[in-house]
VOLO-695189 format. One record per residue (C-alpha): residue number from 1; residue in one letter; y, x negated, z. Coordinates in Angstrom, 1 decimal, decimal comma. Layout:
VOLO-695189
pos/code/c2/c1/c3
NUM/A/Y/X/Z
...
This chain:
VOLO-695189
pos/code/c2/c1/c3
1/M/0,0/0,0/0,0
2/T/3,4/-1,3/-0,9
3/E/4,9/-0,3/2,4
4/D/2,6/-2,8/4,2
5/Q/4,4/-5,7/2,3
6/F/7,6/-4,9/4,1
7/M/6,7/-3,2/7,4
8/G/4,3/-5,7/8,7
9/N/1,1/-5,1/10,7
10/I/2,8/-2,9/13,4
11/Y/1,3/0,5/13,0
12/Q/-2,3/1,7/12,9
13/R/-2,2/3,2/9,4
14/F/-4,4/5,6/7,5
15/P/-5,0/5,6/3,8
16/V/-2,9/8,8/3,1
17/T/0,5/9,0/1,4
18/I/2,1/12,3/2,4
19/E/4,4/13,8/-0,1
20/R/5,4/17,2/1,4
21/G/4,7/19,6/4,2
22/L/5,0/23,3/5,1
23/G/4,1/24,8/8,4
24/A/0,9/23,3/9,7
25/H/-0,1/21,9/6,3
26/V/0,8/18,7/4,4
27/W/0,0/17,5/0,9
28/D/-0,6/13,9/-0,3
29/I/0,7/12,4/-3,6
30/N/-2,4/13,6/-5,3
31/G/-1,9/17,2/-4,3
32/K/-4,7/17,2/-1,6
33/E/-3,9/19,6/1,2
34/Y/-4,6/18,9/4,9
35/I/-4,5/20,9/8,1
36/D/-2,2/18,8/10,2
37/C/-3,4/18,5/13,8
38/M/-1,5/15,2/14,1
39/G/1,9/16,9/13,8
40/G/3,8/13,6/13,5
41/Y/2,7/12,7/17,0
42/G/4,1/16,1/18,1
43/V/7,4/15,9/16,2
44/A/6,4/18,7/13,8
45/L/6,7/21,1/16,7
46/V/8,1/24,1/14,8
47/G/6,2/23,3/11,6
48/H/6,9/21,1/8,7
49/C/10,1/22,1/6,8
50/N/10,6/25,0/9,1
51/P/12,9/27,4/7,1
52/R/15,4/27,7/9,9
53/V/15,7/23,9/10,2
54/V/16,0/23,4/6,4
55/R/18,7/26,0/6,1
56/A/20,6/24,5/9,1
57/L/20,4/21,0/7,7
58/K/21,6/22,1/4,2
59/A/24,5/23,9/5,7
60/Q/25,5/21,0/7,9
61/L/25,2/18,5/5,1
62/E/28,0/20,4/3,3
63/K/30,3/20,0/6,3
64/I/30,0/16,6/7,9
65/I/27,1/14,3/8,9
66/T/28,4/12,1/11,6
67/V/30,9/12,7/14,4
68/H/30,9/10,2/17,2
69/S/30,9/11,6/20,7
70/S/34,3/10,2/21,4
71/L/35,4/13,2/19,2
72/Y/34,5/16,8/19,7
73/N/32,3/18,8/17,3
74/K/31,5/22,5/17,3
75/T/27,9/22,1/16,1
76/R/27,2/19,7/19,0
77/E/28,9/22,2/21,3
78/E/26,7/25,0/20,1
79/F/23,5/22,9/20,4
80/L/24,4/21,9/24,0
81/E/25,0/25,6/24,9
82/N/21,6/26,6/23,5
83/L/19,8/23,7/25,2
84/I/21,2/24,4/28,6
85/K/20,2/28,1/28,2
86/I/16,5/27,1/28,1
87/A/16,8/24,1/30,5
88/P/15,4/24,1/34,0
89/K/17,8/25,4/36,5
90/G/20,2/22,8/37,8
91/L/19,8/20,4/34,8
92/S/23,2/21,5/33,3
93/Q/24,4/18,2/31,8
94/V/23,1/16,2/28,9
95/F/23,2/12,7/27,5
96/L/22,3/12,9/23,8
97/N/20,5/10,0/22,1
98/N/18,0/9,4/19,3
99/S/14,4/9,1/20,7
100/G/12,1/9,4/23,6
101/A/12,4/5,8/24,6
102/E/16,2/6,1/24,7
103/A/16,0/9,3/26,7
104/V/13,9/7,4/29,3
105/E/16,2/4,3/29,3
106/A/19,1/6,5/30,1
107/A/17,2/8,3/32,9
108/L/16,2/5,0/34,6
109/K/19,9/3,8/34,5
110/F/21,2/7,1/35,8
111/A/18,8/7,2/38,7
112/R/19,4/3,6/39,7
113/K/23,2/4,0/39,5
114/F/23,2/7,2/41,5
115/T/20,9/6,0/44,3
116/G/22,2/2,4/44,4
117/K/18,6/1,3/44,7
118/K/16,4/-0,6/42,2
119/G/12,8/0,4/42,9
120/M/11,0/2,5/40,2
121/V/7,6/4,1/40,6
122/A/5,5/5,4/37,6
123/M/2,0/6,6/37,3
124/N/-1,2/4,9/36,3
125/G/-1,9/6,0/32,7
126/S/1,8/6,6/32,0
127/Y/3,4/6,2/28,7
128/H/7,2/6,3/28,4
129/G/8,0/4,1/25,4
130/K/8,1/0,5/24,2
131/S/11,8/-0,6/24,7
132/F/12,2/-2,9/27,7
133/G/13,1/-0,3/30,3
134/S/10,7/2,3/29,1
135/L/7,9/-0,3/28,6
136/S/8,4/-1,4/32,2
137/V/7,3/2,0/33,5
138/T/4,5/2,3/30,9
139/F/1,2/1,5/32,5
140/N/-1,1/0,1/29,8
141/P/-1,3/-3,7/30,0
142/K/-2,0/-4,0/26,3
143/Y/1,6/-2,9/25,6
144/R/3,2/-4,9/28,4
145/K/1,5/-8,3/28,5
146/S/3,1/-10,0/25,6
147/F/6,6/-9,1/26,7
148/E/6,6/-9,9/30,4
149/P/8,6/-10,4/32,4
150/L/9,9/-6,9/32,1
151/V/12,3/-5,0/34,3
152/E/11,7/-5,9/38,0
153/S/10,9/-3,7/40,9
154/V/8,4/-1,4/39,2
155/S/5,2/-0,1/40,9
156/F/2,4/2,1/39,7
157/S/0,5/4,8/41,6
158/P/-2,6/6,7/40,7
159/F/-1,8/9,9/38,8
160/G/-2,4/12,9/41,0
161/D/-2,9/11,0/44,3
162/L/-0,2/11,9/46,7
163/D/-1,4/9,7/49,5
164/S/-1,2/6,6/47,3
165/L/2,3/7,7/46,1
166/R/3,5/8,0/49,7
167/S/2,3/4,5/50,4
168/T/3,9/3,1/47,2
169/V/7,5/4,5/47,7
170/N/9,7/2,8/50,2
171/S/13,4/2,6/51,3
172/E/14,3/0,8/48,1
173/T/12,7/3,4/45,7
174/A/15,3/4,9/43,4
175/L/13,1/7,0/41,2
176/V/9,6/8,4/40,5
177/I/8,9/9,1/36,8
178/L/5,9/11,0/35,5
179/E/4,6/13,1/32,7
180/P/3,3/16,6/33,9
181/I/0,6/16,1/31,3
182/Q/-0,1/12,6/30,2
183/G/-0,3/12,3/26,4
184/E/-0,9/8,8/25,3
185/S/-3,6/8,1/27,9
186/G/-5,7/11,1/26,8
187/I/-4,2/14,5/27,7
188/H/-4,6/14,3/31,5
189/V/-3,3/17,4/33,2
190/V/-1,6/16,9/36,6
191/P/-3,8/18,3/39,5
192/D/-2,6/21,7/40,9
193/G/-0,1/21,2/43,7
194/F/0,7/17,5/42,9
195/L/4,1/18,1/41,3
196/Q/5,2/20,4/44,2
197/E/4,2/17,7/46,7
198/V/6,0/14,9/44,7
199/R/9,1/17,1/44,7
200/R/8,9/17,5/48,5
201/L/8,4/13,7/48,9
202/C/11,4/12,9/46,7
203/N/13,6/15,3/48,6
204/E/12,4/13,8/51,9
205/K/13,1/10,2/50,8
206/G/16,2/10,7/48,7
207/I/14,4/9,6/45,5
208/V/15,3/10,9/42,0
209/L/12,4/12,7/40,3
210/I/12,2/12,3/36,6
211/F/9,9/14,3/34,4
212/D/9,1/12,9/30,9
213/E/8,6/16,1/28,8
214/I/9,0/14,3/25,5
215/Q/5,5/15,3/24,4
216/S/4,7/18,2/26,7
217/G/8,0/20,1/26,6
218/L/9,6/22,7/24,3
219/G/6,7/25,2/24,3
220/R/3,9/22,7/23,5
221/T/1,8/23,7/26,5
222/G/2,5/27,5/26,3
223/K/5,6/27,4/28,5
224/M/9,0/26,1/27,6
225/W/8,4/23,1/30,0
226/A/5,0/21,9/31,1
227/S/6,4/21,6/34,7
228/Q/6,9/25,4/34,7
229/H/3,1/25,7/35,1
230/W/3,6/24,3/38,6
231/E/7,0/25,8/39,2
232/T/8,6/22,5/39,8
233/T/12,0/21,2/38,6
234/P/13,0/17,5/38,4
235/D/16,4/15,9/38,9
236/I/16,3/14,4/35,4
237/M/14,2/15,4/32,4
238/C/13,6/13,5/29,2
239/L/13,2/15,2/25,8
240/A/12,7/14,1/22,2
241/K/9,9/14,4/19,5
242/G/10,2/18,0/18,2
243/I/13,6/18,8/19,7
244/A/15,3/18,7/16,2
245/G/12,6/20,0/14,0
246/G/11,7/16,5/12,7
247/V/15,1/14,9/12,7
248/P/15,5/12,0/15,1
249/M/17,0/13,2/18,4
250/G/16,5/12,6/22,1
251/A/18,1/14,2/25,2
252/T/18,3/13,3/28,9
253/L/19,0/16,4/31,0
254/V/20,6/15,6/34,3
255/R/21,8/17,1/37,5
256/P/25,7/17,1/37,4
257/D/26,0/15,0/40,6
258/I/23,8/12,3/39,1
259/L/25,6/12,1/35,8
260/S/29,0/12,0/37,5
261/S/28,0/8,7/39,1
262/I/28,1/7,1/35,6
263/S/31,5/5,7/34,6
264/K/32,9/5,8/31,1
265/G/31,4/3,2/28,9
266/E/28,3/2,6/31,1
267/Q/26,1/4,5/28,7
268/S/26,7/5,6/25,1
269/S/25,0/6,1/21,8
270/T/26,5/5,7/18,3
271/F/24,3/8,3/16,7
272/G/23,6/10,4/19,7
273/G/24,7/14,0/19,2
274/N/25,4/13,7/15,5
275/P/26,0/17,1/13,9
276/L/23,0/16,8/11,6
277/S/20,6/16,5/14,5
278/C/22,4/19,1/16,5
279/A/22,3/21,6/13,6
280/A/18,5/21,0/13,4
281/G/18,3/21,3/17,2
282/I/20,0/24,7/17,2
283/A/17,5/25,9/14,6
284/T/14,6/24,5/16,5
285/I/15,6/26,3/19,7
286/Q/16,1/29,5/17,7
287/A/12,6/29,2/16,2
288/L/11,1/28,6/19,7
289/T/12,9/31,5/21,4
290/E/13,1/34,1/18,6
291/D/9,9/33,5/16,5
292/G/7,3/33,7/19,3
293/L/6,2/30,1/19,0
294/V/5,8/29,5/22,7
295/E/3,6/32,6/22,9
296/N/1,7/31,4/19,8
297/A/1,0/28,1/21,6
298/V/-0,7/30,1/24,4
299/K/-2,8/32,3/22,0
300/M/-3,7/29,6/19,5
301/G/-4,3/27,0/22,3
302/N/-6,8/29,3/23,9
303/I/-8,6/30,0/20,6
304/F/-8,7/26,2/19,9
305/R/-10,0/25,2/23,3
306/D/-12,6/28,0/23,4
307/G/-13,9/26,8/20,0
308/L/-13,9/23,2/21,2
309/E/-15,8/24,2/24,3
310/R/-18,5/25,8/22,1
311/L/-18,6/22,6/20,1
312/K/-19,1/20,7/23,4
313/E/-22,1/22,8/24,2
314/K/-23,6/22,0/20,7
315/H/-22,6/18,3/20,4
316/K/-23,7/15,9/23,1
317/I/-21,2/13,3/22,0
318/I/-18,3/15,4/23,4
319/R/-17,7/14,5/27,1
320/E/-14,8/16,8/27,9
321/V/-12,1/19,1/26,5
322/R/-8,8/19,4/28,3
323/G/-5,2/20,3/28,0
324/R/-2,8/23,2/28,0
325/G/-1,5/25,3/25,0
326/L/-1,5/23,2/21,9
327/M/-1,7/19,9/23,7
328/I/-5,4/19,2/23,6
329/G/-7,6/16,2/24,3
330/I/-11,3/15,8/23,3
331/E/-13,0/13,0/25,1
332/M/-15,9/11,6/23,2
333/K/-18,8/9,3/24,4
334/F/-18,1/7,0/21,4
335/D/-15,3/5,4/19,4
336/V/-13,5/8,1/17,3
337/K/-12,4/5,9/14,4
338/D/-15,1/7,3/12,1
339/I/-14,2/10,8/13,1
340/L/-10,6/10,2/12,2
341/F/-11,5/8,9/8,7
342/D/-14,0/11,7/8,1
343/G/-11,3/14,2/9,0
344/I/-9,1/12,7/6,3
345/A/-11,9/12,9/3,8
346/N/-12,4/16,6/4,8
347/N/-8,7/17,7/4,6
348/L/-8,0/17,4/8,4
349/L/-5,5/15,1/10,1
350/L/-6,4/14,2/13,6
351/L/-4,7/12,0/16,2
352/Y/-6,2/9,7/18,9
353/S/-5,5/8,5/22,4
354/G/-7,3/5,1/22,9
355/K/-10,6/4,5/21,4
356/N/-12,7/7,5/22,4
357/I/-10,3/10,5/22,7
358/L/-9,1/12,8/19,9
359/R/-5,6/14,2/20,6
360/L/-4,5/17,5/18,9
361/L/-0,8/18,2/18,6
362/P/-0,6/20,7/15,8
363/P/2,6/22,5/14,9
364/L/3,1/25,6/17,1
365/V/3,1/27,7/13,9
366/I/-0,6/27,0/13,3
367/S/-2,7/30,1/12,5
368/E/-6,0/31,3/13,7
369/S/-7,5/30,8/10,3
370/D/-6,3/27,1/10,3
371/I/-7,9/26,6/13,7
372/N/-11,2/28,1/12,6
373/K/-11,2/25,9/9,6
374/A/-10,4/22,9/11,7
375/L/-13,3/23,8/14,1
376/E/-15,7/24,2/11,2
377/T/-14,7/20,8/9,8
378/L/-15,0/19,1/13,2
379/D/-18,4/20,7/13,7
380/A/-19,7/19,2/10,4
381/I/-18,1/15,8/11,2
382/L/-19,7/15,7/14,6
383/S/-23,1/16,6/13,3
384/K/-22,8/13,8/10,8
385/E/-21,7/11,4/13,6
386/E/-24,6/12,4/15,7
387/Q/-27,0/11,8/12,8
388/R/-25,5/8,4/12,2
389/R/-25,8/7,5/15,9
390/N/-29,3/9,1/16,2
391/V/-28,0/11,2/19,1
């Protein structure tokens, strides 16, 4: 592929050149159609080329593309108003940026400035990005090792273990950051009661609680925010991925008293809050709230997981099915590489988490017929895999 000559050996790449997309389907340059359960790593939240997003982008392109946040802009204003309407109570101020990693970087800075403390606690299995700050609170050593020393004063605690967290935090802890459902490490759902207890602990110790909802937020799990499953609100929340229907955007939602501790010039973004992203963001929120996509995530997620549980009963190589809504993990007993490539051969795009977990992040517009077809395809692929392995 010509791209490889210029981009280097940075990404795990698959032999597919995607030309166009619509809803939960994409087509390659040869016209081959795929059901997309990869969803651009969750970015295609409201579907590829969502009509609302396309119309909004076309209209904004005719007006203006960039307006720095040192100037005001009505499209940005409208986006912020729409975002705050769906935000968790109390998170009424926003720093706009361009990606999940940037949203996390801002959150770490805000928490440290507000508390005047340096200590940061993240979870075992966490993934928050690959820039220096976000990498510092990302757990997997394979991402960290080559770039150490990273930001200092970071500790990790087992995900879901409150006693361990209590022993990890101390008087110098500024923040605790966690994903309500861990994505990169394999769709691990937080144990019931854990978020509520972490919230109490942070209140007790004067620690800023940060939720990374970059992958789990915006309806993905069947509620607008995954943390709503456990009725818990953070002090800061990080968003990105599908927030602008496929256009790059990140957002850090913050309690006003925390953001007021940041002085002018201490945090900024040249492209953050540009009108093009904001127009797409308005359309995305409208799609989520007016087109029933959050409800569809519940319905289709249940259908998908029920079907996968039936496959688990049939195929011994499936160890576990887990997740919420349309954020689903399938843990296998073997490496999933061949399954990914067999999926491509059979018109199905799948994602992975590590070597032995399939991750499904389809657009929230996916239909029951698409899910049934995906299940049929997976059934055939797994049968082939079991024959190959003599299981």
